C-alpha positions as CSV (number, residue, x, y, z in Angstrom):
1,M,96.0,81.9,133.6
2,S,99.0,82.4,131.3
3,Q,98.7,84.5,128.2
4,P,98.5,82.8,124.8
5,P,101.7,83.0,122.8
6,V,102.3,86.0,120.5
7,D,101.9,84.4,117.1
8,L,104.0,86.2,114.4
9,R,104.6,83.1,112.3
10,S,102.8,84.7,109.3
11,D,99.8,87.0,108.5
12,T,98.0,83.8,107.5
13,V,97.4,82.8,111.0
14,T,94.6,85.3,111.7
15,R,91.1,84.1,112.7
16,P,87.9,85.8,111.4
17,G,86.3,88.0,113.9
18,P,82.6,88.2,114.9
19,A,81.7,90.7,112.1
20,M,83.5,88.6,109.4
21,R,81.9,85.4,110.7
22,E,78.5,87.2,110.5
23,A,79.2,88.2,106.9
24,I,80.1,84.6,106.1
25,A,76.9,83.3,107.8
26,R,74.7,85.7,105.8
27,A,76.3,85.1,102.4
28,E,74.0,84.5,99.5
29,V,75.4,81.4,97.7
30,D,74.9,79.1,94.6
31,D,76.9,76.5,92.8
32,D,79.8,78.4,91.2
33,T,81.0,75.3,89.4
34,L,77.8,75.2,87.6
35,G,78.3,78.8,86.5
36,H,77.6,81.4,89.1
37,D,77.7,82.1,92.8
38,P,76.4,85.7,93.4
39,T,78.7,86.6,96.3
40,A,81.8,85.3,94.5
41,A,80.8,87.2,91.4
42,R,80.6,90.4,93.5
43,L,84.0,89.8,95.0
44,E,85.6,89.2,91.6
45,E,84.0,92.3,90.1
46,A,85.3,94.3,93.1
47,V,88.8,93.0,92.9
48,A,88.9,93.5,89.1
49,A,87.9,97.2,89.6
50,I,90.5,97.8,92.3
51,L,93.2,96.3,90.1
52,G,92.0,98.0,86.9
53,K,91.5,94.7,85.2
54,E,88.6,93.4,83.0
55,A,87.9,90.3,85.1
56,A,89.0,88.3,88.1
57,L,88.6,84.8,89.4
58,F,88.5,83.4,93.0
59,F,91.0,80.7,93.9
60,P,91.5,78.6,97.0
61,S,95.2,79.6,97.2
62,G,97.7,82.1,95.8
63,T,99.9,79.2,94.6
64,M,97.1,77.8,92.4
65,A,96.4,81.2,91.1
66,N,100.1,81.8,90.3
67,E,100.4,78.4,88.6
68,T,97.2,79.1,86.6
69,A,98.7,82.3,85.4
70,L,101.8,80.4,84.1
71,A,99.6,77.7,82.4
72,L,97.9,80.6,80.5
73,L,100.9,82.7,79.6
74,A,103.8,80.3,79.2
75,P,103.9,77.7,76.4
76,R,105.1,74.3,77.4
77,G,108.9,74.0,76.9
78,S,109.4,77.8,77.4
79,E,111.3,79.6,80.1
80,V,110.1,81.9,82.8
81,I,112.2,84.6,84.5
82,V,111.9,84.7,88.3
83,E,113.9,86.3,91.1
84,A,116.1,83.6,92.7
85,T,114.5,83.8,96.1
86,S,110.9,84.3,94.9
87,H,107.9,82.4,96.0
88,F,107.6,80.8,92.5
89,F,111.1,79.4,92.8
90,D,111.3,78.4,96.5
91,W,107.7,77.7,97.7
92,E,105.6,76.2,94.9
93,M,106.9,72.7,94.9
94,G,108.2,72.7,91.4
95,G,104.7,73.5,90.0
96,P,105.7,75.3,86.9
97,A,107.6,72.2,85.7
98,A,105.2,69.6,87.0
99,L,102.0,71.2,86.0
100,S,102.8,73.4,82.9
101,G,106.1,71.9,81.5
102,V,108.0,75.3,81.9
103,Q,111.4,76.0,83.1
104,L,112.3,78.6,85.6
105,R,115.3,80.9,85.2
106,P,116.3,82.3,88.6
107,V,117.9,85.7,88.6
108,H,119.7,86.8,91.7
109,A,118.7,90.4,92.5
110,P,120.1,92.6,95.4
111,G,117.6,92.5,98.2
112,G,115.3,90.5,96.1
113,R,114.4,93.4,94.0
114,L,114.4,92.7,90.2
115,T,115.4,95.5,87.8
116,A,114.8,96.1,84.1
117,E,118.5,95.7,83.5
118,L,118.6,92.2,85.2
119,V,115.5,91.1,83.3
120,Q,117.0,92.4,80.0
121,D,120.2,90.3,80.6
122,A,118.2,87.2,81.4
123,V,115.8,87.3,78.4
124,R,117.1,84.9,75.8
125,P,117.7,86.0,72.2
126,R,115.4,84.4,69.6
127,S,117.2,81.2,68.5
128,D,116.4,77.9,67.0
129,L,118.9,76.2,69.5
130,Q,117.8,77.7,72.8
131,I,114.8,77.6,75.1
132,Q,112.7,80.8,74.6
133,T,111.7,83.2,77.4
134,S,107.9,83.5,77.6
135,V,107.1,85.3,80.9
136,V,108.7,87.5,83.6
137,C,107.3,86.9,87.0
138,V,107.7,89.7,89.7
139,E,106.8,89.5,93.3
140,N,105.5,92.5,95.2
141,T,106.0,92.7,98.1
142,H,108.9,90.2,98.1
143,N,108.4,87.9,101.0
144,A,112.0,86.4,101.3
145,A,113.5,89.9,101.1
146,G,111.6,91.0,104.1
147,G,108.4,92.4,102.5
148,R,110.4,94.7,100.2
149,I,108.4,96.7,97.6
150,L,109.2,96.8,94.0
151,P,108.5,100.4,93.0
152,V,106.0,101.0,90.3
153,D,108.5,102.9,88.2
154,E,110.8,99.8,88.1
155,L,107.9,97.6,87.4
156,A,107.0,99.9,84.5
157,A,110.6,99.7,83.2
158,I,110.6,95.9,83.5
159,R,107.3,95.9,81.5
160,Q,108.9,98.0,78.8
161,V,111.8,95.4,78.5
162,A,109.2,92.6,78.3
163,D,107.3,94.3,75.6
164,Q,110.3,94.9,73.5
165,A,111.2,91.2,73.8
166,G,107.6,89.9,73.2
167,V,107.4,88.5,76.8
168,R,104.4,88.5,79.1
169,V,104.4,89.7,82.7
170,H,102.8,88.1,85.7
171,L,102.7,89.9,89.1
172,D,102.6,87.7,92.1
173,G,100.9,90.4,94.4
174,A,100.1,88.2,97.4
175,R,100.9,91.2,99.5
176,L,100.2,93.9,96.9
177,W,97.8,95.5,99.4
178,N,100.8,96.2,101.6
179,A,102.8,97.7,98.8
180,A,100.0,100.0,97.9
181,T,99.5,101.1,101.5
182,A,103.1,101.7,102.2
183,T,103.7,103.8,99.0
184,G,100.3,105.5,98.6
185,T,100.2,104.1,95.1
186,P,96.9,102.5,94.0
187,E,97.0,98.7,93.4
188,A,95.8,99.4,89.8
189,A,99.1,101.3,89.1
190,F,101.1,98.3,89.9
191,A,98.7,95.9,88.1
192,A,98.7,98.0,84.9
193,R,102.2,96.8,84.3
194,A,101.3,93.1,84.3
195,D,99.2,90.9,82.0
196,T,98.0,89.0,85.0
197,V,98.1,89.7,88.7
198,M,97.4,87.5,91.8
199,V,96.3,89.0,95.1
200,T,95.7,87.2,98.3
201,L,93.0,87.8,100.8
202,S,94.3,85.4,103.5
203,K,97.4,87.4,104.4
204,G,97.2,91.0,105.2
205,L,93.5,91.2,104.8
206,G,92.8,88.5,107.4
207,C,90.5,86.2,105.4
208,P,90.4,82.5,106.2
209,I,91.0,81.4,102.6
210,G,91.4,82.9,99.2
211,S,93.2,84.6,96.4
212,L,92.2,86.1,93.0
213,L,93.8,86.2,89.6
214,A,92.9,89.2,87.5
215,G,93.6,90.1,83.8
216,E,91.8,90.4,80.4
217,R,88.4,88.9,80.3
218,D,89.4,86.1,77.8
219,L,92.3,85.1,80.0
220,I,90.2,84.9,83.0
221,R,87.6,82.9,81.2
222,A,90.3,80.4,80.2
223,A,91.6,80.5,83.8
224,R,88.2,79.1,84.9
225,G,89.0,75.9,83.0
226,V,92.6,75.6,84.2
227,R,91.4,76.1,87.8
228,R,89.0,73.1,87.3
229,R,91.8,71.0,85.9
230,F,94.0,71.9,88.9
231,G,91.1,70.8,91.3
232,G,90.2,74.3,92.3
233,A,86.6,74.5,91.2
234,M,84.3,75.1,94.3
235,R,80.6,74.9,94.8
236,Q,79.1,77.4,97.3
237,V,82.2,79.5,97.4
238,G,80.3,82.6,98.3
239,L,80.8,81.6,102.0
240,L,84.5,82.4,101.5
241,A,84.0,85.2,99.1
242,A,81.8,87.0,101.7
243,A,84.9,87.2,104.0
244,G,86.8,88.8,101.1
245,L,84.2,91.4,100.5
246,Y,84.2,92.3,104.3
247,A,87.9,92.5,104.3
248,L,88.2,94.8,101.3
249,E,85.8,97.2,103.0
250,H,87.2,96.9,106.6
251,H,90.8,95.7,106.5
252,R,92.7,97.5,103.8
253,D,93.1,100.9,105.5
254,R,94.4,99.3,108.7
255,L,97.4,97.7,107.0
256,A,99.4,100.8,107.9
257,E,99.0,99.7,111.6
258,D,100.8,96.4,110.8
259,H,103.6,98.4,109.1
260,R,104.0,100.6,112.1
261,R,104.1,97.6,114.4
262,A,106.7,95.9,112.3
263,R,108.8,99.0,112.6
264,D,108.3,99.0,116.4
265,L,109.3,95.4,116.6
266,A,112.5,96.1,114.6
267,A,113.3,98.9,116.9
268,L,113.1,96.6,119.9
269,A,115.2,93.9,118.2
270,A,117.9,96.2,116.7
271,P,119.9,96.8,119.9
272,L,120.1,93.1,120.7
273,P,123.7,91.7,120.3
274,G,122.5,88.3,119.0
275,L,120.5,89.7,116.1
276,E,120.8,91.7,113.0
277,V,117.6,93.3,111.8
278,V,116.6,93.9,108.2
279,P,114.7,97.2,108.4
280,P,111.1,96.5,107.4
281,E,109.3,98.3,104.5
282,T,105.9,96.7,105.2
283,N,104.8,94.0,107.7
284,I,107.7,91.5,107.6
285,V,110.7,91.7,109.8
286,M,113.6,89.4,109.0
287,L,116.0,88.7,111.9
288,D,119.5,87.3,111.2
289,I,120.9,85.3,114.1
290,R,124.4,86.4,115.2
291,T,124.6,84.4,118.4
292,P,127.4,81.8,118.0
293,G,126.3,78.2,118.1
294,L,122.6,79.1,117.8
295,D,120.7,78.2,114.6
296,A,117.1,79.1,113.6
297,D,115.6,75.8,114.8
298,A,117.1,76.1,118.3
299,A,116.2,79.9,118.5
300,L,112.6,79.2,117.5
301,R,112.3,76.6,120.3
302,R,113.7,79.0,122.9
303,L,111.4,81.8,121.7
304,A,108.4,79.5,121.9
305,G,109.4,78.9,125.5
306,H,109.2,82.6,126.1
307,G,105.8,82.8,124.5
308,L,106.7,84.0,121.0
309,L,106.1,82.1,117.8
310,L,108.2,83.0,114.7
311,S,109.0,81.0,111.5
312,G,112.3,79.9,110.3
313,F,113.5,81.1,106.9
314,T,117.1,79.8,106.5
315,R,119.5,78.1,108.9
316,T,120.3,81.6,110.4
317,R,117.3,83.7,109.5
318,I,113.9,83.9,111.3
319,R,110.8,85.9,110.3
320,A,108.2,87.9,112.1
321,V,105.1,89.0,110.4
322,T,102.6,91.5,111.9
323,H,98.9,91.2,111.2
324,L,95.4,92.3,112.5
325,D,95.4,89.9,115.5
326,I,98.5,91.7,116.9
327,D,98.2,94.8,119.1
328,D,100.8,97.0,120.7
329,G,100.9,94.9,123.8
330,A,101.8,91.8,121.8
331,I,104.7,93.7,120.1
332,R,106.0,94.6,123.6
333,R,105.8,90.9,124.7
334,A,107.6,89.9,121.5
335,G,110.4,92.3,122.2
336,Q,110.8,90.9,125.7
337,A,111.0,87.4,124.3
338,L,113.6,88.4,121.8
339,A,115.6,90.1,124.5
340,A,115.4,87.0,126.7
341,V,116.9,84.9,124.0
342,F,119.2,87.2,122.1
343,G,120.1,89.9,124.7
C-alpha cells in the first residue's frame, strides 16, 4: 500500500489523537449560551492566566475573535493600522469594514515586521478633517512573512507610541505559542503590550477548533455579546474546550520539535536550484519558485504527484508548515518530493 501524502498545507490539518479524543468524550458540559459551560470556563481561566489577562473568551475561529476585538476597540468610522500582508488585511474577507465600519490602513514593513517608527508615521494627527486612528493591530508570529517573530521589545516600543497617541493595541497571536517557544519569552510578556490578544488552539496546539480572546474583564464581558451578534455563541462548547485544555498541558512544550523540523526542511530545500528558501524562525517555511515557466499552481500539482501537499501563497511562493502530525520521516519524504520537482 502506498503511503499517505505528507500534508504540510497548514498546522490546521492535524487530527486529534486518542488521548485528546478521550478528553473530549469525558468533558463535563452545560449550555454556555445560557451562561456557563464548566469546561469552557476552565479553559478560559487557564488561557487568561497564561496571557496575564483578567479574562478570556472561547471563539470558534481566530477570525471571529480578531473581528470581535476590533468591534470592541475601534469606533465606527475610525482607522486601524495593520501590516500590509497581515491576516487582517488579506485573509478576513473585509470583515473590519463589513462588520464594524472601520477602515484599515496597511503599512508595508520589511519582512512583515512592524516597527514603532512605522506605526508613528502611520498614526494620523488629530484633525476635524481626517479619519482618526483608533487601533494598531500586530501579528505574532507573522504568517505571510514566514512565521516571523515580532520581538517583545519592539512590541513594547509600538505600545509606547500607541499610548502617546491615545490608540489601542490588538495582538493577533494566532501562533503566539510559537513565538514564545522560539524566544523563551512567556506569552504574558507579549500580551502585556496589548489591550486584547487572540490566541489559536487549532494551529500549533493541534486542536480541532477554537481560539480565545483575552483582555480586561469588562472588555471580555462585552465580547460575549459581540460574539453572539456575530453568530459565535455555542451550547455544549466544553467538548471543544476539553481539547484545548489537553493541548495546553501536552502540546505546548513540543512546539520546539516543529521549529526544528521546519529548519530541517529548509536545509533540504536550500540547495535546490529551482527554489529560494526564506529561513524559518518558527514552523513556517516559505519557498519562492525560481524555475522558469513554473508557477505556484503548477508546482503544487507536481508536488502532490510526488506525495507532498503544500499551499500556495502568491503566484511564485508556496508554503510548508510543520505540525504535530509530522515526524522526521515525513520531512525526509518532503525533501525528496521537492528535489524531484525543483532539483
